[in-house]
Backbone of each chain as ProteinMPNN parsed JSONL, in Angstrom:
{"seq_chain_A": "MIELLAAFTTPIEISTWMRTLLFFPLAFTIAVVYKTLRTQHLKDIPLSAAVLWITIIAGMYAVATGLWIVFQIMI", "coords_chain_A": {"N_chain_A": [[96.739, -24.727, -90.609], [99.552, -24.676, -90.58], [99.901, -22.54, -88.857], [98.882, -23.631, -86.558], [100.724, -25.692, -86.034], [102.962, -24.108, -85.639], [102.381, -22.978, -83.221], [103.081, -24.955, -81.477], [105.75, -25.268, -81.814], [107.19, -22.995, -81.329], [108.523, -21.398, -78.553], [106.737, -19.595, -76.002], [106.891, -16.223, -74.75], [107.498, -15.574, -71.417], [106.966, -13.873, -68.348], [108.414, -13.348, -65.045], [106.329, -13.184, -63.181], [104.258, -14.322, -64.604], [105.191, -16.874, -64.806], [104.949, -17.705, -62.188], [102.178, -17.7, -61.973], [101.543, -19.725, -63.729], [101.834, -22.0, -62.298], [99.438, -22.547, -61.109], [97.413, -23.802, -62.922], [98.773, -26.239, -63.311], [98.894, -27.369, -60.751], [96.171, -27.647, -60.461], [95.575, -29.642, -62.338], [96.96, -31.812, -61.176], [95.461, -32.091, -58.818], [92.907, -32.712, -59.852], [93.35, -35.124, -61.295], [94.305, -36.82, -59.256], [92.123, -36.87, -57.47], [90.166, -37.885, -59.151], [91.013, -40.469, -59.449], [90.925, -41.397, -56.817], [88.46, -40.806, -55.606], [85.311, -42.196, -54.774], [82.694, -41.689, -55.687], [81.617, -39.958, -58.55], [80.426, -37.434, -58.42], [81.545, -36.22, -56.268], [83.968, -35.301, -57.025], [84.478, -32.556, -58.07], [84.334, -30.753, -55.792], [86.12, -31.923, -53.903], [88.455, -31.925, -55.417], [88.834, -29.197, -55.763], [89.31, -28.379, -53.135], [91.682, -29.781, -52.615], [93.302, -28.594, -54.542], [93.499, -25.919, -53.665], [94.741, -26.45, -51.248], [97.221, -27.509, -52.091], [98.324, -25.266, -53.406], [98.403, -23.385, -51.312], [100.106, -24.737, -49.555], [102.488, -24.944, -51.089], [103.108, -22.236, -51.452], [103.505, -21.538, -48.814], [105.776, -23.038, -48.182], [107.545, -21.853, -50.007], [107.589, -19.219, -49.022], [108.694, -19.655, -46.488], [111.251, -20.633, -47.206], [112.209, -18.386, -48.502], [112.384, -16.583, -46.382], [114.338, -17.85, -44.797], [116.441, -17.663, -46.596], [116.759, -14.871, -46.703], [117.601, -14.375, -44.106], [120.028, -15.72, -43.98], [121.656, -14.344, -45.744]], "CA_chain_A": [[97.496, -25.9, -90.134], [100.916, -24.226, -90.299], [99.834, -21.694, -87.66], [98.673, -24.541, -85.415], [102.014, -26.333, -85.766], [103.879, -23.084, -85.128], [102.063, -22.771, -81.805], [103.725, -26.005, -80.686], [107.192, -25.312, -82.081], [107.827, -21.751, -80.888], [108.236, -21.109, -77.139], [106.135, -18.286, -75.737], [107.677, -15.403, -73.825], [106.791, -15.45, -70.146], [107.65, -13.086, -67.327], [108.538, -14.035, -63.754], [105.006, -13.27, -62.559], [103.459, -15.276, -65.371], [105.698, -18.202, -64.444], [104.323, -18.021, -60.902], [100.753, -17.997, -62.2], [101.41, -20.986, -64.47], [101.804, -23.106, -61.342], [98.04, -22.811, -60.727], [96.791, -24.886, -63.705], [99.468, -27.516, -63.102], [98.385, -27.889, -59.477], [94.772, -28.043, -60.696], [95.609, -30.954, -63.01], [97.349, -32.81, -60.18], [94.327, -32.299, -57.915], [91.802, -33.377, -60.569], [93.713, -36.518, -61.597], [94.374, -37.58, -58.003], [90.773, -37.09, -56.921], [89.419, -38.754, -60.072], [91.414, -41.849, -59.171], [90.694, -41.795, -55.433], [87.087, -40.6, -55.149], [84.442, -43.309, -55.161], [81.559, -41.17, -56.455], [82.076, -38.9, -59.448], [79.906, -36.118, -58.063], [82.386, -35.649, -55.209], [85.267, -34.874, -57.567], [84.734, -31.1, -58.16], [84.6, -30.119, -54.493], [87.346, -32.451, -53.289], [89.595, -31.465, -56.221], [89.042, -27.772, -55.472], [89.929, -28.299, -51.805], [93.069, -30.227, -52.755], [93.989, -27.574, -55.344], [93.815, -24.796, -52.766], [95.708, -26.946, -50.258], [98.541, -27.594, -52.736], [98.828, -23.903, -53.647], [98.734, -22.787, -50.01], [101.286, -25.429, -49.04], [103.672, -24.575, -51.863], [103.454, -20.845, -51.156], [104.029, -21.52, -47.439], [107.164, -23.526, -48.282], [108.328, -20.819, -50.703], [107.768, -18.092, -48.101], [109.641, -20.098, -45.469], [112.591, -20.677, -47.803], [112.601, -16.991, -48.777], [112.778, -16.0, -45.094], [115.636, -18.45, -44.46], [117.404, -17.073, -47.538], [117.006, -13.484, -46.29], [118.349, -14.389, -42.838], [121.384, -16.217, -44.207], [122.47, -13.41, -46.555]], "C_chain_A": [[98.917, -25.508, -89.73], [100.937, -23.385, -89.023], [99.673, -22.562, -86.416], [99.985, -25.232, -85.034], [103.0, -25.336, -85.162], [103.624, -22.815, -83.652], [102.765, -23.797, -80.918], [105.239, -26.07, -80.925], [107.917, -24.074, -81.563], [107.5, -21.493, -79.419], [107.61, -19.725, -76.974], [107.062, -17.517, -74.791], [106.879, -15.233, -72.542], [107.651, -14.667, -69.155], [107.713, -13.894, -66.022], [107.175, -14.215, -63.096], [104.125, -14.294, -63.273], [103.892, -16.713, -65.031], [105.089, -18.65, -63.109], [102.864, -18.427, -61.095], [100.56, -19.34, -62.915], [101.48, -22.209, -63.558], [100.357, -23.51, -61.027], [97.381, -23.913, -61.577], [97.456, -26.238, -63.517], [99.004, -28.166, -61.799], [96.935, -28.358, -59.621], [94.705, -29.42, -61.356], [95.946, -32.062, -62.016], [96.173, -33.138, -59.269], [93.208, -33.08, -58.602], [92.132, -34.853, -60.819], [93.706, -37.349, -60.313], [92.974, -37.887, -57.469], [89.91, -37.959, -57.847], [89.765, -40.221, -59.817], [90.953, -42.308, -57.79], [89.232, -41.718, -54.998], [86.178, -41.718, -55.658], [83.287, -42.841, -56.04], [82.011, -39.966, -57.278], [81.601, -37.519, -59.027], [80.721, -35.449, -56.961], [83.677, -35.038, -55.754], [85.442, -33.351, -57.569], [85.1, -30.466, -56.822], [85.918, -30.614, -53.894], [88.585, -32.028, -54.075], [89.885, -29.992, -55.939], [89.734, -27.595, -54.119], [91.399, -28.702, -51.883], [93.903, -29.206, -53.511], [94.428, -26.405, -54.461], [94.861, -25.217, -51.73], [97.119, -27.005, -50.851], [99.137, -26.196, -52.904], [99.256, -23.259, -52.331], [100.0, -23.423, -49.442], [102.555, -25.022, -49.762], [104.095, -23.138, -51.585], [103.994, -20.716, -49.737], [105.494, -21.973, -47.428], [108.05, -22.46, -48.933], [108.598, -19.628, -49.786], [108.789, -18.448, -47.018], [111.073, -20.113, -45.992], [113.109, -19.267, -48.087], [113.076, -16.315, -47.493], [114.149, -16.541, -44.667], [116.736, -17.837, -45.323], [117.765, -15.65, -47.116], [117.84, -13.428, -45.01], [119.809, -14.763, -43.084], [122.248, -15.228, -44.977], [122.773, -12.131, -45.764]], "O_chain_A": [[99.425, -25.936, -88.694], [101.856, -23.49, -88.211], [100.243, -22.276, -85.363], [100.315, -25.341, -83.853], [103.781, -25.686, -84.277], [104.546, -22.465, -82.915], [103.014, -23.536, -79.741], [105.927, -26.864, -80.284], [109.134, -24.104, -81.378], [106.327, -21.38, -79.064], [107.924, -18.8, -77.723], [107.909, -18.106, -74.121], [105.726, -14.801, -72.57], [108.876, -14.783, -69.128], [107.139, -14.978, -65.919], [106.892, -15.266, -62.521], [103.358, -15.026, -62.648], [103.074, -17.631, -64.978], [104.758, -19.822, -62.928], [102.377, -19.368, -60.467], [99.543, -20.008, -62.731], [101.215, -23.328, -63.997], [100.084, -24.669, -60.717], [96.843, -24.868, -61.017], [96.788, -27.271, -63.557], [98.753, -29.37, -61.754], [96.52, -29.331, -58.992], [93.885, -30.259, -60.983], [95.309, -33.115, -62.006], [95.911, -34.305, -58.977], [92.63, -33.995, -58.015], [91.297, -35.727, -60.585], [93.165, -38.455, -60.288], [92.681, -39.013, -57.068], [89.029, -38.681, -57.381], [88.916, -41.102, -59.953], [90.624, -43.48, -57.607], [88.805, -42.472, -54.124], [86.265, -42.13, -56.814], [82.936, -43.502, -57.017], [82.695, -39.074, -56.776], [82.3, -36.531, -59.252], [80.601, -34.243, -56.745], [84.394, -34.343, -55.034], [86.479, -32.878, -57.103], [86.075, -29.72, -56.736], [86.734, -29.815, -53.433], [89.643, -31.796, -53.491], [91.045, -29.585, -55.881], [90.631, -26.764, -53.977], [92.26, -28.049, -51.293], [95.064, -28.972, -53.177], [95.578, -25.968, -54.509], [95.751, -24.441, -51.381], [98.089, -26.607, -50.206], [100.304, -25.968, -52.586], [100.33, -22.664, -52.241], [100.865, -22.726, -48.909], [103.583, -24.78, -49.13], [105.287, -22.844, -51.491], [104.854, -19.873, -49.481], [106.338, -21.376, -46.759], [109.16, -22.197, -48.471], [109.705, -19.089, -49.774], [109.646, -17.634, -46.676], [111.996, -19.665, -45.312], [114.298, -18.99, -47.933], [114.051, -15.564, -47.506], [115.013, -15.781, -44.231], [117.824, -17.531, -44.835], [118.932, -15.263, -47.162], [118.681, -12.544, -44.848], [120.715, -14.196, -42.474], [123.473, -15.277, -44.865], [123.442, -11.233, -46.276]]}, "seq_chain_B": "MSRSQTPPLLRVALAGFLAWIVPGLGHFYLGFRKRAIVLFLAITLTFWAGVAIGGVRGTVNWRDRSLWYMAELCTGGNTLAATALHKAVGMQPRARGTLPPYPGDWTATDVGVHYAGVAGLLNLLIIIDAVARGDLSGVKRQAGPKKGGAA", "coords_chain_B": {"N_chain_B": [[85.546, -61.848, -78.506], [84.228, -60.813, -75.46], [84.75, -58.19, -72.934], [84.239, -59.232, -70.404], [84.732, -61.88, -70.783], [87.391, -62.004, -71.209], [90.593, -63.294, -70.322], [91.884, -62.813, -66.975], [94.6, -61.956, -66.694], [95.265, -61.059, -69.243], [93.363, -59.026, -69.497], [94.194, -57.215, -67.54], [96.768, -56.56, -68.499], [96.078, -55.466, -70.972], [94.512, -53.295, -70.184], [96.45, -51.736, -68.869], [98.246, -51.23, -70.99], [96.599, -49.856, -72.818], [96.017, -47.616, -71.261], [98.506, -46.481, -71.214], [99.016, -45.846, -73.906], [96.877, -44.079, -74.673], [95.827, -41.668, -72.484], [93.534, -42.557, -69.991], [92.191, -44.382, -71.571], [92.471, -46.996, -70.734], [90.831, -47.071, -68.451], [88.433, -46.532, -69.714], [88.106, -48.824, -71.235], [87.73, -50.651, -69.191], [85.268, -49.926, -68.307], [84.862, -47.672, -66.788], [83.801, -45.039, -67.716], [83.171, -42.25, -67.553], [85.087, -41.332, -65.754], [87.286, -41.91, -67.326], [87.091, -40.031, -69.397], [87.501, -37.621, -68.015], [90.132, -38.049, -67.093], [91.513, -38.318, -69.527], [91.179, -35.764, -70.688], [92.425, -34.144, -68.733], [95.148, -35.034, -68.668], [95.975, -34.944, -71.382], [95.483, -32.259, -72.156], [97.18, -30.936, -70.362], [99.718, -31.947, -71.081], [100.009, -31.094, -73.802], [99.692, -28.394, -73.463], [102.039, -27.832, -72.115], [103.872, -28.383, -74.171], [103.121, -26.39, -75.954], [103.77, -24.13, -74.479], [106.559, -24.312, -74.002], [107.624, -24.99, -76.467], [108.203, -27.532, -78.888], [110.777, -28.485, -79.395], [112.374, -27.888, -77.197], [110.907, -28.895, -75.07], [110.147, -31.616, -75.487], [112.658, -33.347, -75.475], [114.95, -35.603, -75.976], [117.667, -35.679, -75.926], [118.95, -33.535, -74.492], [117.392, -33.375, -72.208], [117.018, -35.906, -70.862], [116.037, -37.328, -68.609], [113.656, -36.01, -67.992], [112.398, -36.569, -70.371], [112.025, -39.303, -70.142], [110.128, -39.327, -68.102], [108.075, -38.041, -69.462], [107.533, -39.971, -71.34], [105.864, -41.726, -70.076], [103.296, -41.018, -70.682], [102.415, -42.33, -73.279], [101.274, -42.178, -76.043], [100.919, -39.412, -76.482], [103.549, -38.451, -76.144], [104.929, -39.84, -78.124], [103.722, -38.773, -80.396], [104.488, -36.096, -80.072], [107.238, -36.416, -80.222], [107.497, -37.232, -82.863], [106.681, -34.871, -84.071], [108.729, -33.202, -83.204], [110.919, -34.383, -84.523], [110.115, -33.856, -87.078], [110.264, -31.072, -87.279], [112.892, -30.745, -86.712], [115.956, -31.181, -84.89], [117.619, -28.839, -82.746], [120.697, -27.688, -83.927], [123.943, -28.323, -82.538], [127.361, -28.055, -81.471], [129.39, -30.965, -80.881], [129.797, -32.021, -77.532], [129.291, -29.577, -76.381], [127.403, -27.333, -74.258], [123.777, -27.394, -74.015], [122.015, -25.061, -76.072], [120.688, -22.174, -74.634], [118.386, -20.039, -75.292], [116.867, -16.735, -74.988], [114.361, -17.483, -74.13], [114.399, -19.477, -72.214], [113.102, -19.829, -69.788], [110.457, -20.32, -70.438], [110.718, -22.789, -71.692], [111.556, -24.334, -69.533], [109.248, -24.267, -67.909], [107.455, -25.507, -69.654], [108.571, -28.082, -69.858], [108.177, -28.992, -67.259], [105.359, -29.099, -67.177], [104.794, -31.079, -69.183], [106.286, -33.241, -68.209], [105.162, -33.676, -65.646], [102.599, -34.343, -66.46], [103.159, -36.786, -67.675], [104.078, -38.297, -65.448], [101.789, -38.277, -63.887], [100.188, -39.78, -65.544], [101.385, -42.207, -65.194], [100.484, -42.903, -62.667], [97.82, -43.235, -63.38], [97.985, -45.429, -65.088], [98.816, -47.416, -63.271], [96.555, -47.417, -61.624], [94.616, -48.258, -63.465], [95.513, -50.84, -64.008], [95.243, -51.97, -61.459], [92.469, -51.728, -61.105], [91.611, -53.304, -63.219], [92.459, -55.754, -62.38], [90.956, -56.039, -60.06], [88.376, -55.944, -61.052], [87.654, -58.42, -61.995], [87.475, -59.859, -59.619], [85.348, -58.534, -58.429], [83.312, -59.185, -60.181], [83.008, -61.904, -59.679], [82.198, -61.828, -57.033], [79.871, -60.471, -57.252], [77.986, -57.58, -58.355], [78.873, -54.329, -57.072], [77.421, -51.575, -55.496], [77.941, -48.286, -56.744], [80.514, -48.539, -57.748], [81.669, -48.696, -60.596], [81.707, -45.897, -62.836]], "CA_chain_B": [[85.546, -62.119, -77.062], [83.893, -59.589, -74.733], [85.668, -57.87, -71.848], [84.003, -60.117, -69.258], [85.272, -63.211, -71.089], [88.841, -61.903, -71.357], [91.344, -63.804, -69.156], [92.268, -61.699, -66.085], [95.949, -61.436, -66.956], [95.197, -60.303, -70.497], [92.563, -57.83, -69.236], [95.056, -56.294, -66.789], [97.823, -56.09, -69.403], [95.457, -54.622, -71.992], [94.117, -52.036, -69.534], [97.668, -50.962, -68.656], [98.777, -50.783, -72.282], [95.698, -48.828, -73.358], [96.202, -46.41, -70.444], [99.781, -45.874, -71.604], [98.909, -45.28, -75.254], [95.977, -42.92, -74.59], [95.424, -41.508, -71.085], [92.115, -42.791, -69.728], [91.616, -45.449, -72.408], [92.404, -48.208, -69.91], [89.623, -46.972, -67.634], [87.3, -46.632, -70.644], [88.008, -50.247, -71.566], [87.222, -51.369, -68.02], [83.899, -49.517, -68.043], [84.817, -46.428, -66.004], [83.869, -44.17, -68.888], [83.222, -40.824, -67.193], [86.439, -41.106, -65.208], [88.232, -41.959, -68.446], [87.037, -38.759, -70.131], [88.159, -36.621, -67.162], [91.576, -38.321, -67.088], [92.029, -38.014, -70.866], [91.249, -34.305, -70.861], [93.4, -33.563, -67.807], [96.521, -35.366, -69.064], [96.282, -34.488, -72.744], [95.56, -30.797, -72.175], [98.387, -30.513, -69.644], [100.904, -32.278, -71.882], [100.14, -30.236, -74.987], [99.903, -27.026, -72.97], [103.479, -27.747, -71.871], [104.556, -28.298, -75.467], [102.822, -25.068, -76.52], [104.478, -23.109, -73.697], [108.011, -24.405, -74.136], [108.071, -25.367, -77.806], [108.42, -28.982, -78.895], [112.205, -28.828, -79.425], [112.928, -27.798, -75.852], [110.095, -29.627, -74.101], [110.281, -33.06, -75.745], [114.048, -33.342, -75.923], [115.561, -36.815, -75.423], [119.115, -35.533, -75.877], [119.376, -32.621, -73.429], [116.559, -33.544, -71.015], [116.658, -37.323, -70.991], [115.22, -37.779, -67.475], [112.303, -35.469, -68.204], [111.815, -37.288, -71.5], [111.55, -40.596, -69.62], [108.867, -39.041, -67.403], [107.061, -37.752, -70.489], [107.198, -41.219, -72.051], [104.789, -42.443, -69.368], [102.079, -40.801, -71.461], [103.028, -42.817, -74.504], [100.772, -41.671, -77.316], [101.211, -37.981, -76.589], [104.982, -38.224, -76.3], [105.338, -40.336, -79.44], [103.272, -37.773, -81.371], [105.337, -34.913, -79.916], [108.562, -36.783, -80.731], [107.4, -37.179, -84.327], [106.655, -33.446, -84.434], [110.089, -32.703, -82.976], [111.777, -34.862, -85.61], [109.676, -33.206, -88.318], [110.777, -29.688, -87.336], [114.352, -30.811, -86.643], [116.656, -30.905, -83.629], [118.498, -27.668, -82.816], [122.079, -28.157, -84.074], [124.984, -27.79, -81.651], [128.628, -28.779, -81.607], [129.538, -32.08, -79.955], [130.476, -31.701, -76.287], [128.939, -28.255, -75.863], [126.174, -27.3, -73.478], [122.614, -27.073, -74.85], [121.801, -23.624, -76.193], [119.539, -21.635, -73.921], [118.08, -18.692, -75.747], [116.197, -15.896, -73.99], [113.077, -18.039, -73.696], [114.652, -20.715, -71.483], [112.123, -20.002, -68.709], [109.277, -20.949, -71.039], [111.042, -24.2, -71.905], [111.54, -24.987, -68.22], [107.85, -24.439, -67.503], [106.871, -26.514, -70.543], [109.08, -29.401, -69.474], [107.489, -29.387, -66.03], [103.993, -29.48, -67.537], [104.762, -32.363, -69.901], [106.805, -34.277, -67.315], [104.161, -33.974, -64.614], [101.525, -35.075, -67.148], [103.622, -38.171, -67.827], [104.103, -38.981, -64.151], [100.396, -38.505, -63.482], [99.668, -40.911, -66.327], [101.908, -43.432, -64.566], [99.492, -43.226, -61.629], [96.604, -43.705, -64.06], [98.273, -46.793, -65.56], [98.781, -48.303, -62.098], [95.162, -47.519, -61.197], [93.896, -49.087, -64.448], [95.941, -52.226, -63.78], [94.616, -52.424, -60.211], [91.026, -51.884, -61.333], [91.433, -54.457, -64.103], [92.648, -56.944, -61.551], [89.855, -56.128, -59.106], [87.074, -56.076, -61.696], [87.353, -59.85, -62.041], [87.072, -60.248, -58.272], [84.014, -57.992, -58.189], [82.345, -59.942, -60.964], [82.747, -63.162, -58.999], [81.5, -61.552, -55.782], [78.628, -59.778, -57.541], [78.188, -56.134, -58.537], [78.826, -53.509, -55.869], [76.844, -50.276, -55.81], [78.83, -47.131, -56.682], [81.857, -48.871, -58.203], [81.973, -48.105, -61.898], [80.972, -44.662, -63.12]], "C_chain_B": [[85.27, -60.816, -76.314], [84.856, -59.405, -73.56], [85.52, -58.828, -70.675], [84.571, -61.513, -69.483], [86.784, -63.206, -71.204], [89.528, -62.484, -70.132], [91.873, -62.651, -68.314], [93.626, -61.09, -66.41], [95.968, -60.587, -68.22], [94.442, -58.988, -70.293], [93.418, -56.772, -68.524], [96.121, -55.698, -67.708], [97.255, -55.134, -70.441], [95.058, -53.274, -71.403], [95.335, -51.145, -69.309], [98.232, -50.407, -69.954], [97.918, -49.672, -72.875], [95.848, -47.519, -72.589], [97.506, -45.712, -70.788], [99.665, -45.178, -72.961], [98.053, -44.016, -75.253], [95.525, -42.789, -73.138], [93.911, -41.697, -70.913], [91.512, -43.943, -70.507], [91.542, -46.774, -71.646], [91.161, -48.213, -69.037], [88.37, -47.106, -68.506], [87.043, -48.102, -70.986], [87.395, -51.047, -70.414], [85.805, -50.951, -67.639], [83.752, -48.267, -67.194], [84.881, -45.255, -66.977], [83.943, -42.684, -68.536], [84.582, -40.465, -66.593], [87.459, -41.045, -66.339], [88.266, -40.633, -69.191], [87.742, -37.663, -69.333], [89.682, -36.803, -67.212], [92.208, -37.979, -68.436], [92.214, -36.511, -71.049], [92.346, -33.7, -69.99], [94.832, -33.808, -68.295], [96.867, -34.782, -70.428], [96.406, -32.966, -72.809], [96.829, -30.305, -71.478], [99.64, -30.765, -70.473], [101.083, -31.289, -73.038], [100.228, -28.768, -74.62], [101.389, -26.813, -72.689], [104.263, -27.603, -73.166], [104.331, -26.921, -76.093], [103.593, -23.971, -75.789], [105.971, -23.13, -74.029], [108.519, -24.679, -75.54], [108.503, -26.826, -77.813], [109.908, -29.34, -78.836], [112.854, -28.769, -78.044], [112.203, -28.697, -74.864], [110.247, -31.14, -74.264], [111.66, -33.27, -76.358], [114.797, -34.503, -75.259], [117.073, -36.677, -75.286], [119.554, -34.69, -74.666], [118.588, -32.782, -72.135], [116.063, -34.984, -70.956], [115.782, -37.813, -69.836], [113.786, -37.266, -67.593], [111.608, -36.215, -69.343], [111.284, -38.659, -71.06], [110.233, -40.422, -68.865], [107.747, -38.795, -68.409], [106.613, -39.022, -71.207], [106.107, -42.035, -71.349], [103.428, -42.131, -69.973], [102.438, -41.049, -72.93], [102.57, -42.177, -75.792], [101.107, -40.21, -77.526], [102.688, -37.741, -76.875], [105.467, -38.722, -77.663], [104.92, -39.352, -80.531], [104.159, -36.527, -81.298], [106.755, -35.195, -80.421], [108.582, -36.741, -82.263], [107.387, -35.731, -84.806], [108.045, -32.833, -84.293], [111.009, -33.111, -84.125], [111.408, -34.177, -86.931], [110.226, -31.783, -88.42], [112.286, -29.642, -87.174], [114.906, -30.434, -85.292], [117.527, -29.662, -83.806], [119.952, -28.137, -82.91], [122.99, -27.537, -83.019], [126.217, -28.662, -81.773], [128.716, -29.863, -80.551], [130.299, -31.634, -78.705], [130.15, -30.329, -75.72], [127.63, -28.337, -75.092], [124.999, -26.97, -74.39], [122.408, -25.565, -74.912], [120.552, -23.195, -75.431], [119.301, -20.213, -74.388], [117.326, -17.923, -74.658], [114.93, -16.503, -73.443], [113.265, -19.321, -72.886], [113.649, -20.919, -70.354], [110.86, -20.684, -69.238], [109.521, -22.441, -71.252], [111.032, -24.961, -70.582], [110.114, -25.255, -67.742], [107.192, -25.537, -68.346], [107.298, -27.922, -70.187], [108.392, -29.887, -68.193], [106.053, -29.828, -66.323], [103.958, -30.883, -68.162], [105.253, -33.504, -69.006], [105.816, -34.664, -66.233], [102.975, -34.718, -65.235], [101.908, -36.546, -67.318], [103.596, -38.929, -66.512], [102.693, -39.221, -63.617], [99.788, -39.667, -64.263], [100.2, -42.241, -65.815], [100.967, -43.872, -63.438], [98.229, -43.818, -62.25], [96.794, -45.146, -64.566], [98.185, -47.779, -64.394], [97.345, -48.5, -61.624], [94.357, -48.406, -62.146], [94.239, -50.562, -64.258], [95.27, -52.782, -62.525], [93.12, -52.647, -60.393], [90.733, -53.08, -62.241], [91.56, -55.755, -63.344], [91.453, -57.153, -60.636], [88.515, -56.383, -59.776], [86.671, -57.542, -61.83], [86.865, -60.355, -60.701], [85.656, -59.784, -57.989], [82.951, -58.786, -58.944], [82.006, -61.26, -60.274], [81.927, -62.947, -57.73], [80.144, -60.903, -56.013], [78.87, -58.292, -57.614], [78.045, -55.376, -57.223], [78.341, -52.114, -56.248], [77.907, -49.179, -55.693], [80.243, -47.412, -57.138], [82.201, -48.185, -59.492], [81.13, -46.874, -62.116], [80.537, -44.658, -64.565]], "O_chain_B": [[85.981, -59.828, -76.5], [85.647, -60.287, -73.225], [86.5, -59.2, -70.03], [84.857, -62.242, -68.534], [87.405, -64.265, -71.288], [89.106, -62.208, -69.009], [92.269, -61.621, -68.859], [93.79, -59.87, -66.403], [96.602, -59.533, -68.266], [94.827, -57.957, -70.844], [93.371, -55.59, -68.864], [96.353, -54.488, -67.702], [97.868, -54.114, -70.757], [95.24, -52.234, -72.037], [95.268, -49.936, -69.532], [98.647, -49.25, -70.012], [98.436, -48.673, -73.373], [95.813, -46.44, -73.181], [97.609, -44.491, -70.669], [100.154, -44.063, -73.141], [98.472, -42.988, -75.785], [94.9, -43.708, -72.609], [93.116, -41.068, -71.61], [90.441, -44.436, -70.154], [90.645, -47.581, -71.891], [90.505, -49.246, -68.896], [87.378, -47.71, -68.097], [85.899, -48.554, -71.017], [86.64, -51.994, -70.634], [85.202, -51.551, -66.749], [82.632, -47.843, -66.908], [85.894, -44.56, -67.054], [84.701, -41.94, -69.159], [85.149, -39.416, -66.897], [88.38, -40.229, -66.314], [89.335, -40.158, -69.574], [88.491, -36.866, -69.897], [90.426, -35.832, -67.356], [93.303, -37.419, -68.489], [93.26, -36.048, -71.503], [93.108, -32.847, -70.447], [95.64, -32.88, -68.327], [97.933, -34.191, -70.604], [97.322, -32.442, -73.442], [97.476, -29.369, -71.947], [100.518, -29.907, -70.561], [102.16, -30.725, -73.229], [100.779, -27.973, -75.382], [101.937, -25.751, -72.985], [105.198, -26.808, -73.254], [105.244, -26.352, -76.692], [104.02, -22.995, -76.405], [106.569, -22.089, -74.302], [109.724, -24.609, -75.784], [109.103, -27.302, -76.85], [110.269, -30.382, -78.289], [113.785, -29.524, -77.762], [112.812, -29.206, -73.923], [110.452, -31.856, -73.284], [111.815, -33.358, -77.576], [115.226, -34.392, -74.111], [117.701, -37.481, -74.597], [120.434, -35.101, -73.909], [119.058, -32.373, -71.073], [114.861, -35.249, -70.994], [114.88, -38.623, -70.049], [112.829, -37.994, -67.328], [110.403, -36.463, -69.298], [110.244, -39.118, -71.532], [109.334, -41.257, -68.968], [106.624, -39.27, -68.239], [105.462, -39.136, -71.628], [105.503, -42.923, -71.951], [102.49, -42.907, -69.793], [102.719, -40.128, -73.697], [103.392, -41.68, -76.562], [101.529, -39.809, -78.611], [103.041, -36.934, -77.735], [106.323, -38.091, -78.284], [105.669, -39.119, -81.48], [104.538, -35.968, -82.327], [107.399, -34.311, -80.986], [109.545, -36.281, -82.876], [108.003, -35.399, -85.819], [108.485, -32.054, -85.138], [111.779, -32.298, -84.637], [112.262, -33.948, -87.787], [110.608, -31.335, -89.501], [112.906, -28.619, -87.463], [114.422, -29.516, -84.629], [118.103, -29.448, -84.873], [120.401, -28.907, -82.061], [122.83, -26.373, -82.652], [126.14, -29.838, -82.126], [128.184, -29.71, -79.451], [131.32, -30.954, -78.804], [130.684, -29.954, -74.676], [126.854, -29.279, -75.25], [125.187, -26.336, -75.429], [122.605, -24.869, -73.916], [119.488, -23.795, -75.579], [119.959, -19.284, -73.918], [117.172, -18.413, -73.54], [114.458, -16.083, -72.387], [112.375, -20.171, -72.873], [113.363, -22.06, -69.99], [110.271, -21.525, -68.559], [108.631, -23.259, -71.019], [110.558, -26.095, -70.515], [109.812, -26.335, -67.234], [106.468, -26.385, -67.824], [106.49, -28.85, -70.211], [108.068, -31.068, -68.071], [105.588, -30.826, -65.772], [103.199, -31.752, -67.731], [104.702, -34.605, -69.041], [105.648, -35.846, -65.933], [102.41, -35.616, -64.611], [101.081, -37.438, -67.127], [103.144, -40.073, -66.46], [102.43, -40.238, -62.976], [98.986, -40.438, -63.734], [99.557, -43.278, -65.975], [100.691, -45.061, -63.276], [97.646, -44.767, -61.726], [95.883, -45.97, -64.482], [97.565, -48.836, -64.507], [96.954, -49.611, -61.264], [93.525, -49.201, -61.709], [93.366, -51.426, -64.338], [94.789, -53.915, -62.519], [92.567, -53.63, -59.899], [89.738, -53.781, -62.059], [90.862, -56.73, -63.624], [90.986, -58.276, -60.449], [87.615, -56.962, -59.168], [85.485, -57.869, -61.784], [85.953, -61.18, -60.636], [84.856, -60.509, -57.398], [81.854, -59.031, -58.44], [80.851, -61.686, -60.282], [81.073, -63.764, -57.385], [79.346, -60.79, -55.083], [79.822, -57.779, -57.025], [77.222, -55.719, -56.374], [78.815, -51.54, -57.228], [78.663, -49.121, -54.723], [81.116, -46.57, -56.925], [82.941, -47.201, -59.499], [79.991, -46.793, -61.655], [79.9, -43.706, -65.016]]}, "name": "protein", "num_of_chains": 2, "seq": "MIELLAAFTTPIEISTWMRTLLFFPLAFTIAVVYKTLRTQHLKDIPLSAAVLWITIIAGMYAVATGLWIVFQIMIMSRSQTPPLLRVALAGFLAWIVPGLGHFYLGFRKRAIVLFLAITLTFWAGVAIGGVRGTVNWRDRSLWYMAELCTGGNTLAATALHKAVGMQPRARGTLPPYPGDWTATDVGVHYAGVAGLLNLLIIIDAVARGDLSGVKRQAGPKKGGAA"}
C-alpha cells in the first residue's frame, strides 16, 4: 500500500526524448474520448480513433517542425 | 422512480452531476453503458497517469497551478481524491512571496499537469455530452426508439 502511494507522490525522472514520447498516449486519449462521444456506432471507434490519433500526432509534429525552422531562420 | 419516469430537468442535472463525479457515470445512467466504460477508463487512466508522472504535490496543486487545478476539477471525483492525497502527504513548504520550488524533476511535473488538466477538460466535454444526451433521450422516448442510438 505504501509503495502504491509512493508511486503517486514521487515524480519520475524523464528525459527530453521521453517527454516527446509521452505526447503519444495523451493524444491517444483525446482521440478515443472525442470519437467515443461523436461516433454513432461503437464498432467504428477503434479505426476512427486511430486515424484521428495519427492525424493529431502528424499535425503537431508538422507545427513543431515549422516553428523550429522559423526559429532557426530568425537566429 | 425509474430513469424513464424521472422528470427531464432532473434527469439532465443528474446525468451531468454523475458525469462530473465519476467520468462516464452520466452516460452509464442514461443507458450508454459501453461508451461509459470507455470514457471512464480513458479519463481515469489519463488523470492518474499524470499524477504518477508528476507526483501529486506538483500535479494537483491549487496554490501554484490554480488554472490547471480548475481544469483538473472538471473531473471531480478524481481531483477530490487526489486533493485528499495531496493534503495527506502535505504541501511543500515555502516562504511567503517566493516562487514555487522547482527541483530537478520539474519536467515530470509539467508533463503530469498536462495529463491531469487535459483529462479534466475532456471530462468537461463528457459532461456536456451527457447533459445533451439526457435532454435528447426524453425526446427520443416520445418519438419512439431509434436504431443505433444507445450502445
